[in-house]
C-alpha positions as CSV (number, residue, x, y, z in Angstrom):
1,M,104.3,84.9,88.7
2,K,105.6,87.8,86.7
3,G,108.6,89.9,87.8
4,I,109.2,88.5,91.3
5,N,110.2,84.9,91.8
6,K,108.8,83.1,94.9
7,S,112.3,82.3,95.9
8,I,112.7,85.9,97.0
9,L,112.2,84.8,100.6
10,L,115.5,82.9,100.3
11,L,117.2,85.9,98.8
12,F,115.9,88.5,101.3
13,G,118.5,89.3,103.9
14,L,120.1,92.0,105.9
15,I,123.5,93.5,105.3
16,I,124.5,95.7,108.2
17,T,127.6,97.8,107.6
18,G,129.3,100.5,109.5
19,C,130.8,103.0,107.1
20,I,132.6,106.3,107.2
21,Q,130.2,109.2,107.7
22,N,129.5,111.1,104.5
23,E,130.3,114.7,104.8
24,G,127.0,115.6,103.2
25,T,125.1,114.3,106.2
26,Q,125.3,115.3,109.8
27,L,124.9,112.0,111.7
28,G,124.2,109.6,108.9
29,A,121.0,107.7,108.2
30,D,119.4,105.3,110.7
31,I,118.3,102.8,108.0
32,I,118.9,102.6,104.2
33,L,116.7,100.2,102.2
34,T,118.4,99.3,98.9
35,N,117.7,97.2,95.9
36,A,114.0,97.4,96.3
37,R,110.9,97.9,94.2
38,V,109.6,101.1,95.7
39,Y,106.2,102.5,94.7
40,T,106.0,105.9,96.3
41,M,102.3,106.6,95.3
42,R,103.3,110.2,94.7
43,W,101.7,110.3,91.3
44,D,98.1,111.6,90.8
45,E,95.4,109.1,91.7
46,P,93.2,107.5,89.0
47,D,90.0,109.3,87.9
48,S,86.6,108.2,89.2
49,N,86.3,105.6,86.4
50,G,89.7,104.1,87.3
51,T,91.7,105.6,84.4
52,L,95.3,105.9,85.5
53,S,97.0,109.3,85.7
54,S,99.4,110.1,82.9
55,K,102.1,110.4,85.6
56,A,101.6,106.9,86.9
57,P,104.7,104.6,86.3
58,N,102.7,102.4,83.9
59,N,104.3,102.9,80.5
60,E,103.7,99.5,78.9
61,G,103.3,97.9,82.3
62,W,103.9,98.9,85.9
63,R,107.3,99.6,87.2
64,P,108.6,101.0,90.5
65,D,109.5,104.7,90.6
66,A,112.4,104.3,93.1
67,N,114.6,101.5,94.4
68,A,115.9,102.9,97.7
69,V,114.6,104.7,100.8
70,V,116.6,106.5,103.5
71,I,115.2,106.8,107.0
72,Q,116.6,109.3,109.5
73,N,115.0,110.4,112.8
74,S,111.8,108.5,112.1
75,K,111.2,110.3,108.8
76,I,111.9,109.7,105.2
77,K,115.2,111.5,104.4
78,F,115.5,110.4,100.7
79,V,113.7,108.2,98.2
80,G,115.2,107.4,94.8
81,Q,118.1,105.4,93.5
82,T,120.4,103.1,95.6
83,T,123.6,104.8,94.5
84,K,122.5,108.2,95.8
85,A,120.9,106.6,98.9
86,L,124.2,105.1,100.0
87,S,125.7,108.6,100.2
88,Y,123.6,109.0,103.4
89,K,125.3,106.2,105.3
90,G,127.1,106.9,108.6
91,E,129.0,104.9,111.2
92,K,125.8,103.4,112.7
93,T,123.6,103.2,109.6
94,Q,121.8,99.9,109.1
95,I,121.9,99.0,105.4
96,I,119.2,96.5,104.4
97,D,119.4,94.9,101.0
98,L,115.9,94.0,100.1
99,A,116.9,91.8,97.1
100,G,114.0,93.0,94.9
101,A,111.2,93.0,97.5
102,T,108.4,95.6,97.1
103,V,108.1,98.6,99.4
104,L,104.8,100.4,99.8
105,P,103.6,103.3,102.0
106,G,102.6,101.8,105.3
107,L,99.4,99.9,105.2
108,V,96.4,101.0,107.2
109,D,93.4,98.9,108.3
110,S,90.9,101.6,108.8
111,H,88.2,99.5,110.7
112,T,89.6,96.9,113.1
113,H,88.9,95.4,116.5
114,V,92.4,94.7,117.8
115,F,91.2,93.5,121.1
116,G,89.1,91.0,119.2
117,V,92.1,89.9,117.2
118,G,94.1,89.4,120.4
119,A,91.1,87.6,122.0
120,A,90.8,85.4,119.0
121,L,94.2,83.9,119.8
122,E,92.8,82.9,123.2
123,R,89.4,81.6,122.1
124,V,87.8,78.7,120.3
125,D,88.2,79.3,116.6
126,L,84.9,78.6,114.8
127,I,85.7,80.2,111.5
128,G,84.7,78.0,108.6
129,V,82.7,75.5,110.7
130,S,79.9,73.9,108.6
131,T,78.0,71.8,111.2
132,E,76.7,72.2,114.7
133,E,78.5,68.9,115.6
134,E,81.8,70.5,114.6
135,I,81.1,73.5,116.8
136,V,80.4,71.3,119.8
137,A,83.5,69.1,119.2
138,R,85.8,72.1,119.3
139,V,84.2,73.4,122.5
140,V,84.5,69.9,124.0
141,E,88.2,69.9,123.4
142,R,88.6,73.3,125.1
143,A,86.5,72.1,128.0
144,K,89.1,69.4,128.7
145,I,91.7,72.0,129.6
146,T,89.4,74.5,131.2
147,P,88.5,74.4,134.9
148,K,84.9,73.6,135.6
149,G,82.8,76.8,136.0
150,D,85.1,78.9,133.9
151,W,83.7,80.6,130.8
152,I,84.6,79.1,127.4
153,I,84.4,81.8,124.7
154,G,84.4,81.1,120.9
155,R,83.9,83.1,117.8
156,G,83.5,82.7,114.1
157,W,80.4,80.8,113.0
158,D,78.9,82.7,110.1
159,E,75.5,84.1,110.9
160,G,74.8,84.8,107.2
161,V,75.5,81.3,106.1
162,W,73.7,79.8,109.0
163,A,70.6,82.1,108.9
164,N,68.2,79.4,107.8
165,R,69.5,76.7,110.1
166,Y,70.6,78.4,113.3
167,P,71.7,76.0,116.1
168,D,70.3,75.9,119.6
169,K,71.6,75.0,123.1
170,E,70.7,71.3,123.1
171,L,73.9,69.7,121.8
172,L,76.1,72.2,123.5
173,T,74.4,71.7,126.9
174,K,74.5,67.9,126.5
175,F,78.3,67.6,125.8
176,V,79.5,70.7,127.8
177,P,77.3,70.9,130.9
178,D,79.8,72.2,133.4
179,H,81.1,75.4,131.7
180,P,79.2,78.5,130.7
181,V,79.8,78.8,127.0
182,F,79.3,81.9,124.7
183,L,80.0,81.5,121.0
184,S,79.9,84.7,119.1
185,S,79.1,84.7,115.4
186,L,81.6,85.9,112.7
187,H,80.4,89.5,112.7
188,S,79.1,89.5,116.3
189,F,75.4,89.8,115.4
190,G,74.6,86.4,116.7
191,G,75.5,84.5,119.9
192,L,75.0,80.8,120.9
193,V,75.1,79.7,124.6
194,N,74.5,76.6,126.6
195,Q,72.1,76.1,129.5
196,K,74.9,76.7,132.0
197,A,75.5,80.2,130.6
198,L,71.8,81.0,130.7
199,D,71.7,79.9,134.4
200,V,74.9,81.9,135.3
201,V,73.6,85.1,133.6
202,G,70.0,84.6,134.8
203,I,68.3,84.6,131.5
204,N,64.9,82.8,131.2
205,S,61.5,83.2,129.6
206,S,60.9,86.3,131.8
207,T,63.9,88.2,130.6
208,K,63.0,91.4,128.8
209,V,64.2,91.3,125.1
210,P,66.1,94.5,124.2
211,V,64.6,96.7,121.5
212,G,66.2,95.6,118.2
213,G,67.1,92.1,119.5
214,E,65.8,88.6,119.5
215,I,66.0,85.8,122.0
216,R,64.9,82.6,120.2
217,L,62.6,80.4,122.3
218,G,62.2,76.6,122.3
219,N,58.9,74.7,122.3
220,N,58.7,75.0,126.1
221,G,58.8,78.8,125.9
222,E,62.3,79.0,127.4
223,P,65.3,80.6,125.6
224,N,66.8,78.0,123.2
225,G,70.3,79.5,123.5
226,L,70.4,81.7,120.3
227,F,70.6,85.5,120.6
228,L,70.5,87.8,117.6
229,N,71.4,91.5,117.1
230,R,70.8,93.7,120.1
231,A,70.1,90.7,122.3
232,V,73.6,89.4,122.0
233,P,75.0,91.9,124.7
234,L,72.7,90.3,127.3
235,V,75.2,87.5,127.5
236,R,78.4,89.0,126.2
237,D,78.3,91.9,128.6
238,A,77.7,89.6,131.6
239,I,81.0,87.7,131.0
240,P,83.5,88.9,133.7
241,T,85.6,91.8,132.4
242,P,89.3,90.9,132.1
243,S,91.7,92.9,134.3
244,Q,93.5,95.9,132.8
245,E,96.7,93.9,132.6
246,A,94.8,91.2,130.7
247,M,93.3,93.8,128.4
248,M,96.8,95.2,127.7
249,I,98.1,91.8,126.9
250,R,95.2,91.2,124.6
251,A,95.7,94.6,122.8
252,L,99.4,93.9,122.4
253,A,98.7,90.5,120.9
254,G,96.3,92.1,118.4
255,L,98.6,95.0,117.5
256,N,101.6,92.7,117.1
257,Q,99.6,90.5,114.8
258,M,98.6,93.5,112.7
259,A,102.3,94.5,112.6
260,E,103.3,91.0,111.5
261,D,100.7,91.3,108.7
262,G,102.2,94.6,107.4
263,F,99.9,97.2,109.0
264,V,101.5,100.4,110.4
265,T,98.2,101.8,111.7
266,V,94.8,100.6,112.7
267,H,91.6,102.5,113.2
268,D,90.1,100.7,116.2
269,A,86.3,100.9,115.8
270,G,84.2,101.0,119.0
271,L,86.6,101.3,122.0
272,D,84.9,101.2,125.4
273,S,86.3,102.4,128.7
274,S,88.3,99.3,129.5
275,M,89.9,99.2,126.0
276,M,90.8,102.9,126.1
277,A,92.4,102.5,129.6
278,A,94.5,99.6,128.3
279,L,95.6,101.6,125.2
280,E,96.4,104.7,127.1
281,E,98.6,102.7,129.5
282,L,100.4,101.1,126.7
283,E,101.0,104.5,125.1
284,A,102.2,105.9,128.5
285,Q,104.7,103.0,128.7
286,N,105.8,103.5,125.1
287,L,104.7,100.0,124.2
288,L,102.4,100.5,121.2
289,P,104.1,98.7,118.3
290,I,102.0,100.4,115.6
291,R,99.8,103.5,115.5
292,V,96.2,103.4,116.8
293,Y,93.5,105.8,115.6
294,G,90.9,105.4,118.4
295,M,87.2,105.4,117.6
296,L,85.2,105.8,120.9
297,S,82.1,103.6,121.3
298,L,79.0,105.8,121.4
299,R,77.4,103.1,123.4
300,D,79.7,103.8,126.4
301,E,78.0,106.9,127.6
302,S,80.3,107.6,130.5
303,L,83.3,107.4,128.3
304,M,81.6,109.7,125.8
305,E,80.8,112.3,128.4
306,K,84.4,112.2,129.5
307,W,85.7,112.9,126.0
308,I,83.0,115.4,125.1
309,N,84.2,117.4,128.1
310,K,87.8,117.0,127.1
311,G,87.5,117.3,123.3
312,P,89.2,115.4,120.5
313,D,93.0,114.9,120.5
314,E,94.8,117.6,118.6
315,D,98.2,116.0,118.5
316,L,98.1,113.7,115.5
317,D,101.8,112.6,115.9
318,S,101.1,110.5,118.9
319,M,101.0,106.7,118.7
320,L,97.4,106.8,120.0
321,V,95.1,109.5,118.6
322,T,91.5,109.8,119.7
323,R,89.3,112.0,117.7
324,S,86.6,109.8,116.3
325,V,83.4,108.2,117.6
326,K,81.9,104.9,116.4
327,A,78.1,104.8,116.3
328,Y,75.9,101.8,115.4
329,Y,72.7,102.5,113.4
330,D,71.5,99.2,112.1
331,G,72.3,95.5,112.2
332,A,73.9,93.1,109.7
333,L,72.7,91.7,106.5
334,G,73.6,88.2,107.4
335,S,71.4,88.1,110.5
336,R,68.7,90.1,108.6
337,G,69.2,93.0,111.0
338,A,70.3,95.5,108.3
339,R,67.5,98.1,107.8
340,L,66.0,97.9,104.3
341,L,63.7,100.2,102.4
342,N,61.6,97.2,101.3
343,D,61.1,93.7,102.7
344,Y,63.9,91.1,102.7
345,S,63.5,89.1,99.5
346,D,63.9,85.9,101.5
347,L,61.8,87.0,104.5
348,P,58.6,88.9,103.5
349,G,57.3,91.3,106.1
350,H,60.7,91.9,107.6
351,R,62.9,95.0,107.0
352,G,65.5,94.8,109.8
353,I,66.1,97.3,112.6
354,S,67.7,100.7,112.9
355,G,68.0,104.0,114.9
356,D,66.3,104.0,118.3
357,G,65.4,100.4,117.8
358,Y,69.1,99.6,117.6
359,G,70.2,101.7,120.6
360,F,71.4,104.6,118.5
361,N,71.8,107.8,120.5
362,E,71.4,110.7,118.1
363,I,71.5,113.4,120.7
364,L,74.8,112.2,122.2
365,M,76.4,111.8,118.7
366,T,75.3,115.3,117.7
367,R,76.9,116.7,120.9
368,A,80.2,114.9,120.0
369,M,80.0,116.3,116.4
370,N,79.6,119.8,117.8
371,K,82.6,119.3,120.0
372,G,84.7,118.5,116.9
373,F,84.7,114.7,116.8
374,Q,84.5,112.8,113.5
375,V,81.7,110.2,113.6
376,A,81.9,106.9,112.0
377,I,78.4,105.3,111.8
378,H,77.8,101.6,111.1
379,A,75.1,101.5,108.4
380,I,74.5,98.5,106.2
381,G,71.0,98.4,104.7
382,D,69.7,100.9,102.1
383,A,67.2,102.3,104.6
384,G,69.9,102.5,107.3
385,N,72.3,104.3,105.0
386,R,69.6,106.7,103.8
387,E,68.5,107.5,107.4
388,V,72.1,108.1,108.4
389,L,72.7,110.5,105.5
390,D,69.5,112.3,106.5
391,I,70.7,112.7,110.1
392,L,74.2,113.9,109.0
393,E,72.7,116.4,106.6
394,R,70.4,117.7,109.3
395,V,73.3,118.2,111.7
396,F,75.3,119.9,109.0
397,D,72.4,122.3,108.3
398,E,72.1,123.1,112.0
399,S,75.8,123.3,112.6
400,P,77.7,124.0,109.4
401,S,81.1,123.8,111.1
402,T,80.6,120.0,111.7
403,K,80.6,119.2,108.0
404,S,84.4,119.6,107.7
405,N,85.2,116.7,110.0
406,R,85.3,113.9,107.4
407,H,82.5,111.8,108.8
408,R,82.3,108.2,107.8
409,I,79.8,105.5,107.1
410,E,81.2,102.2,108.2
411,H,80.4,99.5,105.6
412,A,78.0,101.6,103.4
413,Q,77.1,98.2,102.2
414,I,73.8,98.6,100.4
415,L,72.8,102.0,98.9
416,H,69.7,103.0,96.9
417,P,70.8,104.6,93.6
418,D,69.2,107.9,94.7
419,D,71.6,107.9,97.7
420,L,74.9,107.2,95.9
421,P,75.5,110.8,95.0
422,R,74.8,112.0,98.5
423,L,78.0,110.7,100.0
424,G,80.1,112.8,97.6
425,Q,77.9,115.8,98.0
426,L,78.1,115.7,101.8
427,G,81.8,114.8,102.0
428,I,81.1,111.4,103.7
429,I,83.8,108.7,103.5
430,A,82.6,105.2,102.7
431,S,84.6,102.9,104.9
432,M,84.3,99.5,103.3
433,E,85.6,95.9,103.4
434,P,86.4,94.2,100.0
435,Q,86.4,90.9,101.8
436,H,82.7,91.3,102.7
437,A,81.6,91.3,99.1
438,V,83.3,88.0,98.3
439,E,82.3,86.4,101.6
440,D,78.7,87.5,101.4
441,K,78.1,86.7,97.7
442,T,76.7,83.2,98.4
443,W,73.6,84.6,100.2
444,A,73.5,88.4,99.7
445,E,71.6,88.2,96.5
446,T,69.0,86.0,98.1
447,R,68.5,88.6,100.8
448,L,68.2,91.5,98.4
449,G,67.0,90.3,95.1
450,L,68.4,90.9,91.6
451,E,67.8,94.7,91.5
452,R,68.7,95.8,95.0
453,I,72.0,93.8,94.9
454,K,73.2,96.3,92.2
455,G,73.7,98.9,94.9
456,A,75.6,96.6,97.2
457,Y,79.4,96.7,97.8
458,A,79.4,99.4,95.1
459,W,82.9,100.7,95.2
460,R,83.1,101.9,91.5
461,S,79.7,103.5,91.7
462,L,80.8,105.4,94.8
463,R,84.0,106.5,93.2
464,Q,82.0,107.7,90.1
465,N,79.8,109.7,92.5
466,K,82.8,111.5,94.0
467,A,82.8,109.7,97.4
468,H,86.0,109.1,99.3
469,L,86.8,105.5,100.0
470,T,88.9,103.7,102.6
471,F,89.3,99.9,102.7
472,N,89.6,97.7,105.7
473,S,88.7,94.3,107.1
474,D,86.4,94.7,110.1
475,N,88.6,92.0,111.7
476,P,88.3,89.5,113.4
477,G,85.1,89.1,111.5
478,S,87.0,88.9,108.2
479,D,90.6,87.9,107.4
480,H,92.6,91.1,107.4
481,N,95.4,89.6,105.2
482,I,96.3,92.5,102.9
483,F,96.8,90.2,99.9
484,Y,93.3,88.8,100.4
485,G,91.9,92.3,100.7
486,L,93.7,93.5,97.5
487,H,92.6,90.4,95.6
488,S,89.0,90.8,96.7
489,A,89.0,94.5,95.7
490,I,90.6,93.9,92.2
491,T,88.9,90.7,91.2
492,R,85.7,90.5,93.3
493,Q,86.5,86.8,93.6
494,D,87.0,84.6,96.7
495,K,90.1,82.7,97.6
496,Y,89.1,80.0,95.1
497,S,88.9,82.4,92.2
498,L,85.1,82.2,92.2
499,P,82.9,83.2,90.5
500,E,84.7,83.2,87.1
501,G,85.0,86.7,85.9
502,G,84.2,88.2,89.3
503,W,81.0,88.9,91.2
504,Y,79.4,92.1,89.7
505,I,82.9,92.9,88.4
506,E,81.8,96.3,87.2
507,E,82.1,97.5,90.8
508,A,85.8,96.4,91.2
509,V,88.6,98.9,91.5
510,N,92.1,98.7,90.0
511,V,95.3,98.0,91.8
512,D,96.3,101.7,92.0
513,E,92.9,102.5,93.7
514,A,93.0,99.4,95.9
515,I,96.5,100.3,97.3
516,R,95.5,103.9,97.9
517,A,92.4,102.7,99.8
518,Y,94.8,101.0,102.3
519,T,97.3,103.8,102.3
520,S,96.8,107.5,101.3
521,W,93.0,107.3,101.3
522,S,93.0,105.8,104.8
523,A,95.4,108.5,105.8
524,Y,92.9,111.0,104.7
525,A,90.2,109.3,106.7
526,S,92.2,110.0,109.8
527,F,93.4,113.6,108.9
528,K,96.9,112.4,108.3
529,E,97.4,112.8,104.5
530,D,100.0,115.5,105.0
531,V,102.3,113.3,107.1
532,T,101.8,109.8,105.7
533,G,100.2,107.8,102.9
534,I,102.9,108.3,100.3
535,I,106.7,107.7,100.4
536,A,108.2,111.2,100.2
537,I,110.9,113.3,101.9
538,G,109.7,114.5,105.3
539,R,106.9,112.0,105.6
540,W,106.7,109.5,108.5
541,A,108.9,106.5,108.0
542,D,106.0,104.0,108.0
543,L,106.6,101.3,105.4
544,S,105.3,97.9,104.4
545,I,107.6,95.5,102.6
546,M,106.4,92.3,100.8
547,N,107.7,89.5,98.7
548,V,105.3,90.2,95.7
549,D,104.8,93.2,93.5
550,P,101.0,93.7,93.6
551,F,101.1,96.1,90.7
552,L,102.7,93.6,88.3
553,I,100.8,90.5,89.3
554,S,97.4,92.2,89.5
555,D,97.6,92.7,85.7
556,D,99.2,89.4,84.9
557,S,97.9,86.8,87.4
558,P,96.0,88.4,90.3
559,V,95.5,85.0,92.0
560,D,99.2,85.1,92.8
561,L,98.4,88.0,95.2
562,L,97.2,85.3,97.6
563,D,100.7,83.9,97.8
564,G,102.0,87.2,99.1
565,Q,103.9,87.5,102.4
566,I,104.9,90.5,104.5
567,L,108.7,90.6,105.0
568,M,109.1,93.7,107.2
569,T,107.0,96.4,108.8
570,I,108.6,99.7,109.7
571,V,106.8,102.2,112.0
572,N,108.1,105.6,113.0
573,G,111.5,104.6,111.6
574,S,111.8,101.4,113.6
575,I,111.5,97.8,112.4
576,V,108.5,96.4,114.4
577,Y,108.3,93.1,112.4
578,E,110.8,91.2,110.3
579,R,110.1,87.8,108.8
């Protein structure tokens, strides 16, 4: 590893000193970070081809443009050199010697599900399972400590990887007969249940299949335990809703995990009434550890009516800001639910689902847009994305004032070449997950074919067509580890450095762009680029501190990014996580 030795964790420490108040300050700083590698991100961003600005600190290699930060009253008071920074110390100033650690503007995950992150800590972890027997074995272990009759919930089997060998209820029913079981897939577009769950919910051969969903049947004509796409909520929504206290605990668990992983803000995508109630109570009690940009679920119509009557939040300084709406237009590529312009290459005659067929309420969304809400629309297939762009363009034509609200397409995963320029032309933000590209690469080309795959996960092409980008994880469906995200964005390789040379490497971004996509570009996606996203005097004191320098090692040995660790997370001038 170049520049930063892995032993930095041993060197990192706190030196708290009380010193005489400097006459040049009124009360002295709250915190002074010294001896750091500070990248302020104040220089101009790269051009659309990734060429660095002449103002970037990259003369014969990256170097930090400051080594100290002063925090006072929750804002950045000074950024520059340690000698000058120390002049701001007062009697109660906390001086933290970072011993060469790297300081970046606070990281943002702009598409998360923090309740899912919190719930994952409670549930059966199925991420990475490769066989049905392994799934059942993990559920059996949980059943041993779960009272009979109580639900067992799991998550994580990959619907994309398993698409040609989906499991059914037989093994699960045989070995776990006394507990209703619901096992959500990695991206929530598939669900596996046992017979007990079918009996408790009351699902049988007479159950009406929702439009855009599929209930797989066995040879006897009865449900075989597998639910896909819009059929999944038939079971998921029947599971008893946790109390508000339980929801608050779940939210705090998720938010604290995100703080531990270096994130100062999350954009929570698809909040329903119970989730919003929990977050609002946490905010009222001043318990939110990091900032939450709330994206209301368009599917919760009563919640939407409440907020359309109320209007979006205007106070962007609050820890919880609600001014966005999450809509769902098509399904996922892995479960073949994404809407394609032409047939799936591996399933002739099938093109996925979208729009009304996927429960999309265009009238309600348009009302929210006219009320001033930003909309963030889930669209994955090339047909799904085209149809969403058509809808947004039509609304803009009918109500020109709606165009300025920085609307987003969540995932924007597969785009026809004719549609790539439209995002830039319409001012649409492409909200994307670098991890999805490297996780889907083993089967995505099979779904799409050699030509259509060229418009998939097309970050560079979107940049070249003047579209705004923001990066995120869509957790808990993907690992939200920032070092994994950066590595995926820069190398287009998985955690095993495969494939050699990167998967369609021409669509990769450079480290400057990748970090902006998790900082300043994500700030723009939530209308906060004037108060955060860079480290500058007067900006929010939201900072992420890590043991590796991503700028240095991305050029020298990007695989070393995967060894990165978060050392400290600062939000609103307070240390919310310290390793």
